[in-house]
All heavy atoms as a GROMACS GRO file, in nm:
protein
  594
    1LYS      N    1   0.085  -0.120   0.000
    1LYS     CA    2   0.000   0.000   0.000
    1LYS      C    3   0.088   0.125   0.000
    1LYS      O    4   0.187   0.133   0.072
    1LYS     CB    5  -0.090  -0.002   0.123
    1LYS     CG    6  -0.186   0.113   0.126
    1LYS     CD    7  -0.274   0.108   0.249
    1LYS     CE    8  -0.349   0.238   0.260
    1LYS     NZ    9  -0.426   0.250   0.379
    2LEU      N   10   0.048   0.220  -0.081
    2LEU     CA   11   0.122   0.346  -0.092
    2LEU      C   12   0.093   0.438   0.026
    2LEU      O   13  -0.016   0.438   0.082
    2LEU     CB   14   0.080   0.421  -0.218
    2LEU     CG   15   0.114   0.360  -0.352
    2LEU    CD1   16   0.050   0.442  -0.462
    2LEU    CD2   17   0.263   0.354  -0.372
    3THR      N   18   0.192   0.521   0.057
    3THR     CA   19   0.170   0.629   0.153
    3THR      C   20   0.133   0.755   0.076
    3THR      O   21   0.148   0.761  -0.047
    3THR     CB   22   0.298   0.657   0.235
    3THR    OG1   23   0.399   0.706   0.146
    3THR    CG2   24   0.347   0.531   0.306
    4VAL      N   25   0.090   0.855   0.147
    4VAL     CA   26   0.057   0.982   0.082
    4VAL      C   27   0.183   1.042   0.019
    4VAL      O   28   0.176   1.104  -0.087
    4VAL     CB   29  -0.015   1.079   0.179
    4VAL    CG1   30   0.078   1.129   0.287
    4VAL    CG2   31  -0.078   1.195   0.103
    5GLN      N   32   0.298   1.022   0.082
    5GLN     CA   33   0.423   1.071   0.025
    5GLN      C   34   0.453   1.003  -0.108
    5GLN      O   35   0.504   1.066  -0.201
    5GLN     CB   36   0.540   1.051   0.122
    5GLN     CG   37   0.536   1.140   0.245
    5GLN     CD   38   0.448   1.083   0.357
    5GLN    OE1   39   0.398   0.971   0.349
    5GLN    NE2   40   0.431   1.161   0.462
    6ASP      N   41   0.423   0.872  -0.118
    6ASP     CA   42   0.442   0.800  -0.244
    6ASP      C   43   0.353   0.859  -0.353
    6ASP      O   44   0.395   0.877  -0.467
    6ASP     CB   45   0.409   0.651  -0.228
    6ASP     CG   46   0.503   0.578  -0.134
    6ASP    OD1   47   0.621   0.618  -0.123
    6ASP    OD2   48   0.458   0.480  -0.071
    7ALA      N   49   0.227   0.887  -0.318
    7ALA     CA   50   0.132   0.943  -0.415
    7ALA      C   51   0.178   1.081  -0.462
    7ALA      O   52   0.170   1.112  -0.581
    7ALA     CB   53  -0.007   0.950  -0.354
    8ILE      N   54   0.230   1.161  -0.371
    8ILE     CA   55   0.281   1.294  -0.407
    8ILE      C   56   0.401   1.279  -0.501
    8ILE      O   57   0.412   1.352  -0.600
    8ILE     CB   58   0.317   1.374  -0.281
    8ILE    CG1   59   0.188   1.414  -0.207
    8ILE    CG2   60   0.400   1.498  -0.315
    8ILE    CD1   61   0.210   1.472  -0.068
    9ALA      N   62   0.488   1.184  -0.472
    9ALA     CA   63   0.605   1.161  -0.558
    9ALA      C   64   0.563   1.121  -0.699
    9ALA      O   65   0.619   1.168  -0.798
    9ALA     CB   66   0.696   1.055  -0.496
   10ILE      N   67   0.463   1.035  -0.710
   10ILE     CA   68   0.412   0.993  -0.840
   10ILE      C   69   0.355   1.113  -0.915
   10ILE      O   70   0.381   1.132  -1.034
   10ILE     CB   71   0.306   0.881  -0.825
   10ILE    CG1   72   0.374   0.753  -0.775
   10ILE    CG2   73   0.231   0.857  -0.955
   10ILE    CD1   74   0.277   0.648  -0.724
   11ALA      N   75   0.278   1.196  -0.846
   11ALA     CA   76   0.218   1.313  -0.910
   11ALA      C   77   0.324   1.411  -0.957
   11ALA      O   78   0.313   1.467  -1.067
   11ALA     CB   79   0.121   1.382  -0.812
   12THR      N   80   0.428   1.432  -0.878
   12THR     CA   81   0.531   1.529  -0.919
   12THR      C   82   0.617   1.475  -1.033
   12THR      O   83   0.669   1.553  -1.111
   12THR     CB   84   0.620   1.571  -0.800
   12THR    OG1   85   0.676   1.455  -0.739
   12THR    CG2   86   0.541   1.649  -0.697
   13LYS      N   87   0.630   1.343  -1.042
   13LYS     CA   88   0.705   1.284  -1.154
   13LYS      C   89   0.629   1.297  -1.286
   13LYS      O   90   0.690   1.305  -1.393
   13LYS     CB   91   0.734   1.137  -1.128
   13LYS     CG   92   0.844   1.112  -1.030
   13LYS     CD   93   0.866   0.963  -1.014
   13LYS     CE   94   0.962   0.936  -0.900
   13LYS     NZ   95   0.976   0.794  -0.871
   14THR      N   96   0.497   1.297  -1.279
   14THR     CA   97   0.417   1.296  -1.402
   14THR      C   98   0.363   1.432  -1.442
   14THR      O   99   0.305   1.446  -1.549
   14THR     CB  100   0.300   1.197  -1.390
   14THR    OG1  101   0.219   1.236  -1.280
   14THR    CG2  102   0.350   1.056  -1.369
   15THR      N  103   0.379   1.532  -1.357
   15THR     CA  104   0.335   1.668  -1.390
   15THR      C  105   0.448   1.765  -1.361
   15THR      O  106   0.542   1.731  -1.291
   15THR     CB  107   0.211   1.711  -1.307
   15THR    OG1  108   0.250   1.721  -1.170
   15THR    CG2  109   0.095   1.616  -1.323
   16SER      N  110   0.435   1.884  -1.414
   16SER     CA  111   0.538   1.986  -1.390
   16SER      C  112   0.493   2.088  -1.287
   16SER      O  113   0.552   2.193  -1.274
   16SER     CB  114   0.573   2.056  -1.521
   16SER     OG  115   0.457   2.114  -1.576
   17GLY      N  116   0.387   2.054  -1.214
   17GLY     CA  117   0.331   2.149  -1.119
   17GLY      C  118   0.368   2.120  -0.975
   17GLY      O  119   0.452   2.035  -0.945
   18LYS      N  120   0.302   2.191  -0.885
   18LYS     CA  121   0.327   2.181  -0.742
   18LYS      C  122   0.203   2.120  -0.675
   18LYS      O  123   0.090   2.167  -0.696
   18LYS     CB  124   0.353   2.320  -0.684
   18LYS     CG  125   0.375   2.321  -0.535
   18LYS     CD  126   0.396   2.462  -0.484
   18LYS     CE  127   0.409   2.460  -0.333
   18LYS     NZ  128   0.416   2.595  -0.278
   19VAL      N  129   0.224   2.016  -0.596
   19VAL     CA  130   0.113   1.951  -0.526
   19VAL      C  131   0.060   2.045  -0.419
   19VAL      O  132   0.137   2.096  -0.336
   19VAL     CB  133   0.158   1.817  -0.465
   19VAL    CG1  134   0.048   1.758  -0.378
   19VAL    CG2  135   0.198   1.719  -0.574
   20THR      N  136  -0.071   2.070  -0.422
   20THR     CA  137  -0.132   2.159  -0.324
   20THR      C  138  -0.218   2.084  -0.223
   20THR      O  139  -0.250   2.136  -0.118
   20THR     CB  140  -0.220   2.266  -0.393
   20THR    OG1  141  -0.321   2.201  -0.470
   20THR    CG2  142  -0.135   2.355  -0.482
   21GLU      N  143  -0.257   1.960  -0.259
   21GLU     CA  144  -0.344   1.883  -0.170
   21GLU      C  145  -0.333   1.736  -0.207
   21GLU      O  146  -0.322   1.701  -0.324
   21GLU     CB  147  -0.488   1.931  -0.188
   21GLU     CG  148  -0.586   1.874  -0.090
   21GLU     CD  149  -0.725   1.934  -0.108
   21GLU    OE1  150  -0.737   2.049  -0.153
   21GLU    OE2  151  -0.821   1.862  -0.077
   22ALA      N  152  -0.335   1.651  -0.106
   22ALA     CA  153  -0.334   1.506  -0.129
   22ALA      C  154  -0.409   1.439  -0.016
   22ALA      O  155  -0.387   1.471   0.101
   22ALA     CB  156  -0.192   1.454  -0.138
   23ALA      N  157  -0.499   1.347  -0.051
   23ALA     CA  158  -0.579   1.281   0.051
   23ALA      C  159  -0.620   1.142   0.005
   23ALA      O  160  -0.642   1.119  -0.114
   23ALA     CB  161  -0.704   1.363   0.082
   24LEU      N  162  -0.630   1.051   0.100
   24LEU     CA  163  -0.678   0.916   0.072
   24LEU      C  164  -0.830   0.920   0.070
   24LEU      O  165  -0.893   0.980   0.157
   24LEU     CB  166  -0.628   0.820   0.181
   24LEU     CG  167  -0.657   0.673   0.162
   24LEU    CD1  168  -0.589   0.619   0.036
   24LEU    CD2  169  -0.610   0.594   0.283
   25ASP      N  170  -0.889   0.856  -0.031
   25ASP     CA  171  -1.034   0.859  -0.047
   25ASP      C  172  -1.080   0.724  -0.100
   25ASP      O  173  -1.000   0.642  -0.144
   25ASP     CB  174  -1.072   0.971  -0.144
   25ASP     CG  175  -1.218   1.012  -0.132
   25ASP    OD1  176  -1.288   0.964  -0.040
   25ASP    OD2  177  -1.263   1.093  -0.215
   26LYS      N  178  -1.209   0.703  -0.097
   26LYS     CA  179  -1.268   0.580  -0.152
   26LYS      C  180  -1.351   0.616  -0.274
   26LYS      O  181  -1.438   0.702  -0.267
   26LYS     CB  182  -1.355   0.514  -0.045
   26LYS     CG  183  -1.371   0.366  -0.062
   26LYS     CD  184  -1.452   0.307   0.051
   26LYS     CE  185  -1.370   0.203   0.123
   26LYS     NZ  186  -1.446   0.130   0.221
   27GLU      N  187  -1.320   0.552  -0.387
   27GLU     CA  188  -1.394   0.573  -0.512
   27GLU      C  189  -1.443   0.438  -0.560
   27GLU      O  190  -1.362   0.350  -0.587
   27GLU     CB  191  -1.304   0.636  -0.619
   27GLU     CG  192  -1.264   0.778  -0.593
   27GLU     CD  193  -1.372   0.878  -0.627
   27GLU    OE1  194  -1.454   0.850  -0.717
   27GLU    OE2  195  -1.374   0.984  -0.564
   28ASP      N  196  -1.573   0.421  -0.569
   28ASP     CA  197  -1.632   0.296  -0.618
   28ASP      C  198  -1.579   0.175  -0.542
   28ASP      O  199  -1.552   0.070  -0.601
   28ASP     CB  200  -1.609   0.279  -0.769
   28ASP     CG  201  -1.675   0.390  -0.849
   28ASP    OD1  202  -1.785   0.435  -0.810
   28ASP    OD2  203  -1.618   0.432  -0.951
   29GLY      N  204  -1.557   0.190  -0.412
   29GLY     CA  205  -1.511   0.079  -0.329
   29GLY      C  206  -1.361   0.056  -0.329
   29GLY      O  207  -1.313  -0.036  -0.264
   30PHE      N  208  -1.285   0.139  -0.401
   30PHE     CA  209  -1.140   0.126  -0.407
   30PHE      C  210  -1.073   0.243  -0.336
   30PHE      O  211  -1.120   0.357  -0.347
   30PHE     CB  212  -1.092   0.121  -0.553
   30PHE     CG  213  -1.142   0.002  -0.628
   30PHE    CD1  214  -1.255   0.012  -0.708
   30PHE    CD2  215  -1.078  -0.120  -0.618
   30PHE    CE1  216  -1.303  -0.097  -0.777
   30PHE    CE2  217  -1.125  -0.231  -0.688
   30PHE     CZ  218  -1.238  -0.219  -0.767
   31LEU      N  219  -0.962   0.216  -0.269
   31LEU     CA  220  -0.887   0.324  -0.206
   31LEU      C  221  -0.798   0.391  -0.310
   31LEU      O  222  -0.723   0.325  -0.382
   31LEU     CB  223  -0.800   0.270  -0.093
   31LEU     CG  224  -0.873   0.233   0.036
   31LEU    CD1  225  -0.775   0.173   0.136
   31LEU    CD2  226  -0.942   0.354   0.095
   32VAL      N  227  -0.809   0.521  -0.318
   32VAL     CA  228  -0.730   0.600  -0.411
   32VAL      C  229  -0.679   0.725  -0.339
   32VAL      O  230  -0.737   0.770  -0.241
   32VAL     CB  231  -0.811   0.644  -0.536
   32VAL    CG1  232  -0.855   0.526  -0.618
   32VAL    CG2  233  -0.929   0.730  -0.497
   33TYR      N  234  -0.571   0.777  -0.390
   33TYR     CA  235  -0.524   0.908  -0.344
   33TYR      C  236  -0.572   1.011  -0.445
   33TYR      O  237  -0.554   0.994  -0.566
   33TYR     CB  238  -0.372   0.912  -0.334
   33TYR     CG  239  -0.320   0.844  -0.210
   33TYR    CD1  240  -0.266   0.717  -0.217
   33TYR    CD2  241  -0.326   0.907  -0.086
   33TYR    CE1  242  -0.219   0.654  -0.104
   33TYR    CE2  243  -0.279   0.844   0.028
   33TYR     CZ  244  -0.226   0.718   0.019
   33TYR     OH  245  -0.181   0.655   0.133
   34GLU      N  246  -0.635   1.116  -0.395
   34GLU     CA  247  -0.671   1.230  -0.479
   34GLU      C  248  -0.562   1.334  -0.457
   34GLU      O  249  -0.541   1.380  -0.345
   34GLU     CB  250  -0.806   1.288  -0.439
   34GLU     CG  251  -0.922   1.200  -0.477
   34GLU     CD  252  -1.056   1.267  -0.451
   34GLU    OE1  253  -1.061   1.390  -0.427
   34GLU    OE2  254  -1.156   1.195  -0.455
   35VAL      N  255  -0.490   1.366  -0.563
   35VAL     CA  256  -0.379   1.461  -0.554
   35VAL      C  257  -0.410   1.579  -0.645
   35VAL      O  258  -0.434   1.562  -0.764
   35VAL     CB  259  -0.245   1.396  -0.594
   35VAL    CG1  260  -0.131   1.494  -0.579
   35VAL    CG2  261  -0.219   1.270  -0.511
   36GLU      N  262  -0.410   1.699  -0.588
   36GLU     CA  263  -0.435   1.820  -0.666
   36GLU      C  264  -0.302   1.890  -0.691
   36GLU      O  265  -0.221   1.906  -0.600
   36GLU     CB  266  -0.531   1.913  -0.592
   36GLU     CG  267  -0.577   2.029  -0.677
   36GLU     CD  268  -0.688   2.107  -0.612
   36GLU    OE1  269  -0.799   2.053  -0.598
   36GLU    OE2  270  -0.662   2.223  -0.576
   37VAL      N  271  -0.283   1.931  -0.817
   37VAL     CA  272  -0.156   1.991  -0.859
   37VAL      C  273  -0.184   2.127  -0.922
   37VAL      O  274  -0.271   2.139  -1.009
   37VAL     CB  275  -0.084   1.900  -0.961
   37VAL    CG1  276   0.047   1.962  -1.006
   37VAL    CG2  277  -0.061   1.761  -0.903
   38LEU      N  278  -0.110   2.228  -0.878
   38LEU     CA  279  -0.118   2.360  -0.940
   38LEU      C  280  -0.011   2.366  -1.049
   38LEU      O  281   0.108   2.352  -1.020
   38LEU     CB  282  -0.094   2.470  -0.837
   38LEU     CG  283  -0.096   2.614  -0.889
   38LEU    CD1  284  -0.232   2.648  -0.949
   38LEU    CD2  285  -0.060   2.711  -0.779
   39MET      N  286  -0.054   2.382  -1.172
   39MET     CA  287   0.036   2.381  -1.286
   39MET      C  288   0.100   2.520  -1.305
   39MET      O  289   0.046   2.619  -1.256
   39MET     CB  290  -0.040   2.340  -1.412
   39MET     CG  291  -0.106   2.202  -1.402
   39MET     SD  292   0.011   2.070  -1.365
   39MET     CE  293   0.099   2.064  -1.519
   40PRO      N  294   0.213   2.527  -1.376
   40PRO     CA  295   0.280   2.656  -1.398
   40PRO      C  296   0.191   2.761  -1.465
   40PRO      O  297   0.207   2.880  -1.441
   40PRO     CB  298   0.398   2.621  -1.488
   40PRO     CG  299   0.426   2.477  -1.459
   40PRO     CD  300   0.292   2.416  -1.430
   41ASN      N  301   0.094   2.718  -1.547
   41ASN     CA  302   0.004   2.813  -1.614
   41ASN      C  303  -0.117   2.848  -1.526
   41ASN      O  304  -0.214   2.904  -1.574
   41ASN     CB  305  -0.041   2.759  -1.749
   41ASN     CG  306  -0.125   2.632  -1.737
   41ASN    OD1  307  -0.150   2.583  -1.627
   41ASN    ND2  308  -0.166   2.578  -1.849
   42GLN      N  309  -0.111   2.812  -1.398
   42GLN     CA  310  -0.213   2.843  -1.297
   42GLN      C  311  -0.342   2.762  -1.310
   42GLN      O  312  -0.439   2.790  -1.243
   42GLN     CB  313  -0.245   2.993  -1.294
   42GLN     CG  314  -0.125   3.079  -1.260
   42GLN     CD  315  -0.058   3.041  -1.128
   42GLN    OE1  316  -0.121   3.038  -1.025
   42GLN    NE2  317   0.070   3.009  -1.133
   43THR      N  318  -0.344   2.660  -1.396
   43THR     CA  319  -0.458   2.569  -1.397
   43THR      C  320  -0.432   2.462  -1.291
   43THR      O  321  -0.321   2.447  -1.242
   43THR     CB  322  -0.477   2.501  -1.534
   43THR    OG1  323  -0.360   2.426  -1.566
   43THR    CG2  324  -0.506   2.604  -1.643
   44ARG      N  325  -0.534   2.389  -1.258
   44ARG     CA  326  -0.522   2.283  -1.160
   44ARG      C  327  -0.554   2.149  -1.224
   44ARG      O  328  -0.644   2.140  -1.306
   44ARG     CB  329  -0.616   2.307  -1.041
   44ARG     CG  330  -0.578   2.428  -0.961
   44ARG     CD  331  -0.663   2.440  -0.835
   44ARG     NE  332  -0.628   2.559  -0.762
   44ARG     CZ  333  -0.532   2.565  -0.670
   44ARG    NH1  334  -0.462   2.457  -0.642
   44ARG    NH2  335  -0.505   2.676  -0.608
   45LYS      N  336  -0.479   2.047  -1.183
   45LYS     CA  337  -0.507   1.911  -1.227
   45LYS      C  338  -0.534   1.827  -1.104
   45LYS      O  339  -0.474   1.848  -0.998
   45LYS     CB  340  -0.387   1.850  -1.300
   45LYS     CG  341  -0.373   1.893  -1.442
   45LYS     CD  342  -0.268   1.811  -1.512
   45LYS     CE  343  -0.259   1.853  -1.657
   45LYS     NZ  344  -0.161   1.776  -1.730
   46GLU      N  345  -0.626   1.734  -1.118
   46GLU     CA  346  -0.652   1.638  -1.011
   46GLU      C  347  -0.617   1.500  -1.064
   46GLU      O  348  -0.662   1.461  -1.171
   46GLU     CB  349  -0.799   1.643  -0.970
   46GLU     CG  350  -0.830   1.552  -0.854
   46GLU     CD  351  -0.974   1.563  -0.810
   46GLU    OE1  352  -1.017   1.675  -0.776
   46GLU    OE2  353  -1.043   1.460  -0.810
   47LEU      N  354  -0.535   1.428  -0.989
   47LEU     CA  355  -0.496   1.293  -1.026
   47LEU      C  356  -0.556   1.196  -0.926
   47LEU      O  357  -0.552   1.220  -0.805
   47LEU     CB  358  -0.343   1.278  -1.024
   47LEU     CG  359  -0.264   1.343  -1.136
   47LEU    CD1  360  -0.252   1.492  -1.114
   47LEU    CD2  361  -0.128   1.280  -1.147
   48LEU      N  362  -0.612   1.087  -0.976
   48LEU     CA  363  -0.655   0.977  -0.890
   48LEU      C  364  -0.551   0.867  -0.905
   48LEU      O  365  -0.527   0.818  -1.016
   48LEU     CB  366  -0.792   0.924  -0.932
   48LEU     CG  367  -0.912   1.011  -0.901
   48LEU    CD1  368  -1.040   0.937  -0.938
   48LEU    CD2  369  -0.918   1.051  -0.756
   49ILE      N  370  -0.488   0.830  -0.794
   49ILE     CA  371  -0.380   0.733  -0.795
   49ILE      C  372  -0.422   0.613  -0.710
   49ILE      O  373  -0.462   0.630  -0.594
   49ILE     CB  374  -0.251   0.795  -0.741
   49ILE    CG1  375  -0.211   0.915  -0.829
   49ILE    CG2  376  -0.139   0.692  -0.734
   49ILE    CD1  377  -0.095   0.995  -0.775
   50ASP      N  378  -0.414   0.494  -0.768
   50ASP     CA  379  -0.449   0.371  -0.697
   50ASP      C  380  -0.360   0.357  -0.574
   50ASP      O  381  -0.237   0.358  -0.585
   50ASP     CB  382  -0.431   0.252  -0.791
   50ASP     CG  383  -0.484   0.124  -0.731
   50ASP    OD1  384  -0.434   0.082  -0.624
   50ASP    OD2  385  -0.573   0.063  -0.792
   51ALA      N  386  -0.421   0.342  -0.457
   51ALA     CA  387  -0.345   0.334  -0.332
   51ALA      C  388  -0.274   0.200  -0.318
   51ALA      O  389  -0.185   0.186  -0.235
   51ALA     CB  390  -0.438   0.357  -0.212
   52GLY      N  391  -0.309   0.103  -0.400
   52GLY     CA  392  -0.246  -0.028  -0.392
   52GLY      C  393  -0.122  -0.040  -0.479
   52GLY      O  394  -0.016  -0.081  -0.432
   53ASP      N  395  -0.133   0.001  -0.607
   53ASP     CA  396  -0.021  -0.022  -0.698
   53ASP      C  397   0.041   0.106  -0.755
   53ASP      O  398   0.139   0.099  -0.829
   53ASP     CB  399  -0.062  -0.115  -0.812
   53ASP     CG  400  -0.173  -0.058  -0.900
   53ASP    OD1  401  -0.202   0.062  -0.891
   53ASP    OD2  402  -0.229  -0.136  -0.979
   54GLY      N  403  -0.015   0.222  -0.723
   54GLY     CA  404   0.045   0.348  -0.768
   54GLY      C  405   0.011   0.390  -0.909
   54GLY      O  406   0.064   0.489  -0.957
   55LYS      N  407  -0.077   0.317  -0.975
   55LYS     CA  408  -0.115   0.354  -1.112
   55LYS      C  409  -0.204   0.478  -1.109
   55LYS      O  410  -0.291   0.492  -1.023
   55LYS     CB  411  -0.190   0.241  -1.180
   55LYS     CG  412  -0.103   0.124  -1.217
   55LYS     CD  413  -0.182   0.020  -1.293
   55LYS     CE  414  -0.094  -0.101  -1.324
   55LYS     NZ  415  -0.170  -0.207  -1.390
   56ILE      N  416  -0.181   0.565  -1.207
   56ILE     CA  417  -0.267   0.682  -1.221
   56ILE      C  418  -0.394   0.637  -1.293
   56ILE      O  419  -0.389   0.591  -1.407
   56ILE     CB  420  -0.196   0.794  -1.296
   56ILE    CG1  421  -0.075   0.841  -1.217
   56ILE    CG2  422  -0.292   0.911  -1.322
   56ILE    CD1  423   0.011   0.942  -1.286
   57LEU      N  424  -0.506   0.649  -1.225
   57LEU     CA  425  -0.633   0.601  -1.279
   57LEU      C  426  -0.704   0.709  -1.361
   57LEU      O  427  -0.776   0.678  -1.455
   57LEU     CB  428  -0.724   0.556  -1.165
   57LEU     CG  429  -0.666   0.448  -1.073
   57LEU    CD1  430  -0.758   0.425  -0.955
   57LEU    CD2  431  -0.641   0.320  -1.150
   58LEU      N  432  -0.684   0.834  -1.323
   58LEU     CA  433  -0.755   0.944  -1.388
   58LEU      C  434  -0.678   1.073  -1.367
   58LEU      O  435  -0.624   1.096  -1.259
   58LEU     CB  436  -0.895   0.958  -1.327
   58LEU     CG  437  -0.984   1.070  -1.376
   58LEU    CD1  438  -1.026   1.046  -1.520
   58LEU    CD2  439  -1.106   1.085  -1.289
   59THR      N  440  -0.675   1.153  -1.470
   59THR     CA  441  -0.621   1.289  -1.460
   59THR      C  442  -0.725   1.381  -1.519
   59THR      O  443  -0.769   1.360  -1.632
   59THR     CB  444  -0.489   1.302  -1.540
   59THR    OG1  445  -0.395   1.209  -1.490
   59THR    CG2  446  -0.432   1.442  -1.526
   60LYS      N  447  -0.765   1.481  -1.443
   60LYS     CA  448  -0.860   1.576  -1.498
   60LYS      C  449  -0.819   1.718  -1.464
   60LYS      O  450  -0.762   1.744  -1.358
   60LYS     CB  451  -1.003   1.547  -1.453
   60LYS     CG  452  -1.028   1.560  -1.305
   60LYS     CD  453  -1.173   1.525  -1.274
   60LYS     CE  454  -1.200   1.529  -1.125
   60LYS     NZ  455  -1.336   1.494  -1.092
   61GLU      N  456  -0.848   1.807  -1.557
   61GLU     CA  457  -0.817   1.948  -1.537
   61GLU      C  458  -0.931   2.011  -1.460
   61GLU      O  459  -1.048   1.983  -1.485
   61GLU     CB  460  -0.799   2.019  -1.671
   61GLU     CG  461  -0.685   1.962  -1.750
   61GLU     CD  462  -0.588   2.068  -1.797
   61GLU    OE1  463  -0.609   2.186  -1.770
   61GLU    OE2  464  -0.491   2.028  -1.860
   62LYS      N  465  -0.894   2.095  -1.366
   62LYS     CA  466  -0.994   2.169  -1.291
   62LYS      C  467  -0.980   2.316  -1.327
   62LYS      O  468  -0.869   2.366  -1.341
   62LYS     CB  469  -0.972   2.151  -1.140
   62LYS     CG  470  -0.991   2.008  -1.095
   62LYS     CD  471  -0.961   1.993  -0.950
   62LYS     CE  472  -1.076   2.044  -0.867
   62LYS     NZ  473  -1.058   2.021  -0.724
   63ASN      N  474  -1.091   2.383  -1.343
   63ASN     CA  475  -1.089   2.524  -1.378
   63ASN      C  476  -1.057   2.606  -1.254
   63ASN      O  477  -1.127   2.598  -1.154
   63ASN     CB  478  -1.225   2.563  -1.436
   63ASN     CG  479  -1.226   2.702  -1.493
   63ASN    OD1  480  -1.140   2.784  -1.461
   63ASN    ND2  481  -1.323   2.729  -1.577
   64LYS      N  482  -0.951   2.685  -1.260
   64LYS     CA  483  -0.910   2.768  -1.147
   64LYS      C  484  -1.022   2.863  -1.105
   64LYS      O  485  -1.044   2.888  -0.987
   64LYS     CB  486  -0.785   2.848  -1.184
   64LYS     CG  487  -0.735   2.936  -1.074
   64LYS     CD  488  -0.618   3.018  -1.119
   64LYS     CE  489  -0.583   3.116  -1.008
   64LYS     NZ  490  -0.541   3.243  -1.055
   65LYS      N  491  -1.096   2.916  -1.203
   65LYS     CA  492  -1.199   3.014  -1.172
   65LYS      C  493  -1.312   2.955  -1.090
   65LYS      O  494  -1.377   3.025  -1.015
   65LYS     CB  495  -1.254   3.075  -1.300
   65LYS     CG  496  -1.154   3.165  -1.369
   65LYS     CD  497  -1.215   3.230  -1.491
   65LYS     CE  498  -1.113   3.323  -1.555
   65LYS     NZ  499  -1.167   3.388  -1.673
   66SER      N  500  -1.338   2.825  -1.101
   66SER     CA  501  -1.450   2.767  -1.028
   66SER      C  502  -1.430   2.778  -0.878
   66SER      O  503  -1.523   2.809  -0.805
   66SER     CB  504  -1.472   2.621  -1.068
   66SER     OG  505  -1.361   2.543  -1.030
   67SER      N  506  -1.308   2.760  -0.828
   67SER     CA  507  -1.286   2.772  -0.685
   67SER      C  508  -1.291   2.919  -0.643
   67SER      O  509  -1.336   2.952  -0.535
   67SER     CB  510  -1.153   2.708  -0.644
   67SER     OG  511  -1.046   2.774  -0.708
   68LYS      N  512  -1.248   3.011  -0.730
   68LYS     CA  513  -1.255   3.152  -0.699
   68LYS      C  514  -1.400   3.198  -0.695
   68LYS      O  515  -1.438   3.278  -0.611
   68LYS     CB  516  -1.176   3.234  -0.802
   68LYS     CG  517  -1.177   3.381  -0.771
   68LYS     CD  518  -1.068   3.453  -0.846
   68LYS     CE  519  -1.073   3.603  -0.825
   68LYS     NZ  520  -1.098   3.650  -0.693
   69ASP      N  521  -1.483   3.144  -0.784
   69ASP     CA  522  -1.624   3.179  -0.784
   69ASP      C  523  -1.688   3.141  -0.651
   69ASP      O  524  -1.773   3.211  -0.599
   69ASP     CB  525  -1.698   3.109  -0.898
   69ASP     CG  526  -1.662   3.167  -1.034
   69ASP    OD1  527  -1.604   3.277  -1.040
   69ASP    OD2  528  -1.691   3.100  -1.134
   70ASP      N  529  -1.648   3.027  -0.594
   70ASP     CA  530  -1.700   2.988  -0.464
   70ASP      C  531  -1.663   3.091  -0.358
   70ASP      O  532  -1.743   3.125  -0.272
   70ASP     CB  533  -1.645   2.850  -0.422
   70ASP     CG  534  -1.695   2.738  -0.509
   70ASP    OD1  535  -1.798   2.759  -0.578
   70ASP    OD2  536  -1.633   2.631  -0.510
   71ASP      N  537  -1.541   3.143  -0.364
   71ASP     CA  538  -1.497   3.245  -0.269
   71ASP      C  539  -1.579   3.373  -0.287
   71ASP      O  540  -1.612   3.439  -0.190
   71ASP     CB  541  -1.349   3.277  -0.288
   71ASP     CG  542  -1.258   3.162  -0.251
   71ASP    OD1  543  -1.304   3.072  -0.178
   71ASP    OD2  544  -1.142   3.163  -0.295
   72ASP      N  545  -1.611   3.408  -0.411
   72ASP     CA  546  -1.689   3.528  -0.436
   72ASP      C  547  -1.827   3.520  -0.375
   72ASP      O  548  -1.881   3.618  -0.329
   72ASP     CB  549  -1.703   3.553  -0.588
   72ASP     CG  550  -1.571   3.595  -0.652
   72ASP    OD1  551  -1.478   3.631  -0.576
   72ASP    OD2  552  -1.562   3.591  -0.776
   73ASP      N  553  -1.885   3.399  -0.371
   73ASP     CA  554  -2.016   3.382  -0.312
   73ASP      C  555  -2.015   3.422  -0.165
   73ASP      O  556  -2.111   3.479  -0.114
   73ASP     CB  557  -2.065   3.237  -0.325
   73ASP     CG  558  -2.095   3.201  -0.470
   73ASP    OD1  559  -2.112   3.291  -0.552
   73ASP    OD2  560  -2.102   3.080  -0.497
   74GLU      N  561  -1.906   3.393  -0.095
   74GLU     CA  562  -1.897   3.428   0.046
   74GLU      C  563  -1.894   3.579   0.064
   74GLU      O  564  -1.943   3.632   0.162
   74GLU     CB  565  -1.771   3.365   0.108
   74GLU     CG  566  -1.780   3.215   0.113
   74GLU     CD  567  -1.650   3.153   0.161
   74GLU    OE1  568  -1.562   3.226   0.209
   74GLU    OE2  569  -1.637   3.030   0.150
   75ASP      N  570  -1.835   3.652  -0.032
   75ASP     CA  571  -1.826   3.796  -0.022
   75ASP      C  572  -1.962   3.862  -0.034
   75ASP      O  573  -1.982   3.973   0.012
   75ASP     CB  574  -1.734   3.853  -0.131
   75ASP     CG  575  -1.590   3.807  -0.113
   75ASP    OD1  576  -1.556   3.767   0.000
   75ASP    OD2  577  -1.515   3.809  -0.211
   76ASN      N  578  -2.059   3.794  -0.096
   76ASN     CA  579  -2.190   3.851  -0.119
   76ASN      C  580  -2.283   3.836   0.000
   76ASN      O  581  -2.396   3.881  -0.004
   76ASN     CB  582  -2.255   3.788  -0.242
   76ASN     CG  583  -2.180   3.823  -0.369
   76ASN    OD1  584  -2.112   3.926  -0.374
   76ASN    ND2  585  -2.190   3.738  -0.469
   77GLU      N  586  -2.238   3.774   0.106
   77GLU     CA  587  -2.327   3.753   0.222
   77GLU      C  588  -2.346   3.878   0.302
   77GLU      O  589  -2.263   3.961   0.314
   77GLU     CB  590  -2.269   3.641   0.310
   77GLU     CG  591  -2.278   3.510   0.244
   77GLU     CD  592  -2.220   3.399   0.332
   77GLU    OE1  593  -2.181   3.427   0.446
   77GLU    OE2  594  -2.213   3.286   0.285
   0.00000   0.00000   0.00000
């Protein structure tokens, strides 16, 4: 079984960004690490890494503006 440090190492080897968040989670009954990476162009990528064998199961781009929009909602209260 991988540690969170192992998952971070895998993410940094496969991307050119900086890991901002990593957590163990359960997806469809399997343990995976969700690792979020801030890329040099300021976009975010989320990697799902199998906690058993270290394979990258999914990589998806996250829109930076979506998290900022959530912050803006708090300002409107």
